[in-house]
Structures are given as structure tokens and as C-alpha cells.
C-alpha positions, 0 to 999 in steps of 0.5 A, spaced: 679 720 203 686 716 201 689 711 206 695 716 207 691 722 208 687 719 213 693 719 219 694 721 225 700 725 223 701 728 216 704 724 211 711 725 209 712 728 202 714 723 197 721 724 194 722 723 187 725 716 185 732 715 182 734 714 175 732 707 172 737 702 175 738 706 181 735 705 188 729 710 190 729 713 197 727 708 203 719 708 204 717 713 209 714 710 216 707 709 216 704 716 220 700 713 226 700 706 223 693 706 220 686 709 221 687 712 227 693 708 229 689 702 230 693 697 225 698 693 228 702 691 222 702 696 215 704 694 208 706 700 205 706 700 197 710 705 193 706 706 187 712 710 184 716 704 184 711 699 181 711 704 175 718 705 175 719 697 175 714 697 169 718 702 165 725 698 166 722 692 164 719 695 158 726 698 156 729 691 156 723 688 152 723 692 145 720 687 141 713 688 144 709 691 150 710 689 157 703 687 161 702 687 168 700 680 171 696 682 177 693 675 180 693 674 187 691 681 188 697 683 185 701 678 189 698 681 195 699 688 194 692 690 192 690 690 185 685 695 185 690 700 187 696 697 183 693 696 176 690 703 175 697 706 177 700 701 171 694 703 167 695 710 168 703 709 166 701 706 159 700 699 161 695 696 156 695 688 158 693 685 164 693 678 167 689 675 173 688 668 175 681 667 175 675 670 173 672 674 179 679 677 179 678 680 173 671 682 174 673 686 180 678 690 176 674 691 170 671 697 172 678 700 173 681 698 167 676 700 162 681 700 156 685 695 157 686 687 155 684 683 161 686 676 161 684 670 165 690 665 165 686 659 168 681 659 162 674 659 162 671 654 167 665 651 164 659 655 164 663 662 165 664 663 158 658 668 157 661 672 163 667 673 160 664 676 154 659 680 158 665 683 161 670 684 156 674 679 159 679 675 155 680 668 156 686 664 156 684 657 152 688 651 155 685 645 152 681 643 146 675 643 151 676 650 152 677 652 145 670 648 143 666 652 148 669 659 146 668 657 139 661 655 140 660 662 144 662 665 138 658 662 133 652 664 138 654 671 138 655 671 131 662 674 131 669 672 132 671 673 140 678 674 142 682 669 146 689 667 148 692 660 146 696 657 151 701 652 149 705 647 154 712 647 153 715 644 159 711 646 165 706 640 165 700 644 168 696 648 163 696 649 156 696 645 150 700 638 150 703 635 143 697 631 142 692 637 142 697 641 138 697 635 133 689 635 133 689 643 131 694 642 126 690 637 122 683 641 124 685 648 124 678 650 123 677 648 130 679 655 131 674 658 127 670 664 130 676 665 135 680 672 134 687 669 136 690 675 140 696 671 142 699 664 143 703 664 149 707 659 153 710 659 160 718 659 162 719 653 167 726 656 170 728 663 167 731 665 174 736 660 172 739 663 166 744 657 165 739 652 165 738 649 158 731 648 159 730 655 157 733 654 150 729 648 150 722 651 151 724 656 146 725 651 141 719 647 143 715 654 143 717 656 136 715 649 133 708 649 136 707 656 133 709 653 127 703 648 127 698 654 129 695 659 125 699 665 125 698 670 131 702 674 136 706 671 141 707 672 148 713 668 152 717 672 157 715 672 164 719 677 169 726 673 169 725 671 162 725 678 160 733 678 162 735 672 158 736 676 152 733 678 145 731 670 144 726 670 149 723 677 146 716 676 143 710 681 142 708 681 149 712 679 156 708 678 162 712 680 168 709 679 175 714 678 181 719 683 178 714 689 178 713 688 186 721 688 187 722 681 187 729 680 184 728 676 177 736 675 177 737 672 183 744 670 181 746 677 180 744 684 184 737 686 184 735 691 178 728 692 180 726 698 185 724 696 192 716 697 192 714 694 199 715 696 206 712 691 212 712 694 219 709 691 225 708 695 232 711 693 238 705 691 243 710 690 250 717 689 252 718 685 258 725 683 262 727 675 263 733 672 266 738 667 264 734 660 263 727 663 262 724 661 256 720 664 250 714 662 246 710 656 245 714 649 246 720 653 250 724 653 243 728 659 246 731 660 252 735 666 254 742 665 256 743 672 259 738 678 262 734 679 256 729 684 253 723 681 249 719 685 245 712 682 242 710 685 236 703 685 233 704 680 227 704 672 226 702 667 222 695 669 221 698 675 218 702 671 213 709 672 217 711 665 216 712 660 222 718 657 219 722 664 221 721 661 228 728 662 231 731 664 225 728 670 222 730 678 223 727 684 223 731 691 223 730 697 228 734 703 227 738 700 222 740 694 226 738 687 225 734 684 231 733 677 232 727 673 232 726 668 238 721 663 240 716 661 235 712 665 231 705 664 233 698 666 230 698 673 232 704 675 235 712 674 234 717 675 239 724 679 238 730 679 243 731 687 244 736 687 249 741 690 245 736 695 242 734 700 248 730 704 243 725 698 242 719 700 247 712 699 246 709 703 240 715 702 236 715 700 229 720 694 227 721 693 219 720 686 217 721 688 210 724 694 207 731 698 208 736 693 210 732 687 209 728 686 202 723 681 201 728 676 198 732 676 204 726 674 208 724 668 203 731 665 204 730 665 211 723 662 211 726 657 206 721 659 200 720 665 195 718 672 195 712 670 191 709 666 197 712 671 202 708 677 199 701 673 197 701 670 204 700 677 207 693 677 210 687 682 211 689 684 218 696 688 215 693 694 212 695 697 205 698 704 205 700 707 198 705 712 196 702 715 190 705 714 183 
């Protein structure tokens, strides 16, 4: 039985999405809040919005298909639910960070390219081959190991080749590229599906490093055998035709994170994070709240305690500066975010009572706003959400 169907109340009917470019209707509240109402916090994921975002990105990248980067459990949303929805919509290329992530998805993505960005760890090459997982080769050593496996297999094996154009993490640096230029036979036995690189600051459209990376990538590809290219990430898709390629690799934008932070968000909202109020108590002026007494009431106050804390991924950095939404109005977070609980000043919201739901992410406060308050980015906010937060899916 689906997570939505097995609720204590009937799940609401999903309203249709708005046309591309518009905002879909707000996600409905979780009916009952989880299996028999046991969940203290619920992340509702709108798979229709994920698919709509993928289609929006595909329309903006006419030079080639658009993949789905579903590493880190689809940025915390649940890859085994999200990736099949994208595949059903027509996505045929998926990227993860590690082999185990790929193995978990392979049974659900039987006909898709499934590539591991971190490359094949020594000794795992045969596992990639056995499960039809395509490695991204980041070094000469990985190239040699994959080519050796191809010789043993007696056939060419597919792989991507990663070129470093400025990130200085993974990928072939200029000396390694020079080796391949002088010895192209080193790639023998490798079916080179794509040559890829990764943009450093694509979210800053005016950063000259974007154009510099485009030049470096073109120069690097000229040293290699001809092969399709993969360039743009989420934000790179919005940099224009010069950043188009044979395959784009968006991740964050699929989940509603703004790929153009200097402009209005072109993506549909995907997630709604809600937490249940466990208790409400009244305190007087001069009384403090939470660890280290970092908040002291200046008036008679109602303090609501919600079932979410930093063990669930609700950032401790939000202590005394975050907000949530109730009945369309902001409610300030007061005191320290603790491991399992967070407290809010509900004085001006008499409707906040035990059992009420507070919107942490959703209508009135998107993931980027939470990230700004926490001094981080939306990627970290979503990927930090832990297993105690129940995932509930509105169907695609």
C-alpha cells in the first residue's frame, strides 16, 4: 500500500500543475501525519512537480537530453521513488555519487544509463560491469583499470571521462590530459559515452570563470578522441546556448532549489516539510527557553514545542533566527534547536495547539529561504533531513 493511501484520513486529490513557468498549487498537508499518525515530521514530495521541473530544464537545453542527478538519495527526497518517476517521464540518464547508490537503483532503472560520478574504487570494476553501471573515470589509474577489464571481457566497455576545468576535486588535470594526447591508445577498449566537466560557479551568471571553463573544456576535448560532451549542471542550463552540450546534468533544480538565485525561481516547488506540535506551555516575562537560556521572554508567552531537531536535519544554526509558517503567518523560532525538539513563540497564534502542524518548508517559506537563514544552501538543507522524517509522495 502506498504511503499516501495508508493514512488515518483519506489523502486529498492531487490538483493539476500549472503550465510550465507558473507555480503549482501548494502541497496538501499530510493526512494523519504518517503510518497511523506516528510521524513527528513529514516531508511531502510532489513527484508531479519533479517531472515538471525536468521537462522545464529539457526545454531550456535543446542541444541534447537532460539527465537526473539523484545522488545522496535524490538530495534526501528518496531516490527509489523519484528516479522511477523521472524514468517514466522519459529521462534516460541518471547520475549517482557512489556504486552502492547505483546498485540500489539499477532494478528500478532497467533501461537507463546509470553512472557513478565518484569513479570505480579499486577492486569494484567488475561490480560495475556485472550490474551495467557506467563509471565516470577521473584519473589515469581508473582509465587503466577499466581498459584492463575491457581486455579481459573481450569487448569495449562504456565509460564517461571527467576533465577538471577548475573545480580541483576529481577529473583529469592538464598533465593527465597531456598523457592521453600523447598516448591515445591508453583509451583502447573504452566506449567513451561522454566527456564531462563540472561548473564551479554557474549560479553566478556574471562570473568570468564560467566562460573560462567553457574555453578550457573545449581545449581539453580537442586533445581527446571525438566523443559527446556533458557540460551544464542545473544553473549552467540557464547560462545560454554556449553552455549547451550533448547531455546536461541537473540535480538541485529538479527538487525546486533556485538555479538562478539572482532572479525569481523558475522551478516548481517540490517539497513541503512539516512538524507536529507536541506541547504548548505558557511562560512569564523573564523566563527562558531551551539549552543555555539563549531566549528570554519579554512578555507573557506561549511556547510551542515541535517534534523536529538537528538529529532530523533541522539546522542548529537556525536557533533564535529561524521561522516556520502557520496559517499563512510566520512564527519565530526561539531558543536553541535541540536534538529532537525545536521551540517556537506561538503567542500571536492561538490556533497552535498540541497536534497542530507547522510548515518548516513549503508555502510561505521555500528551501532557499531556510538555507539563507541557516547560513548554508538548499542542497545541505535537503540532504540533511534524516530517516525519522517520513517521506510521503504525491504521484507523478
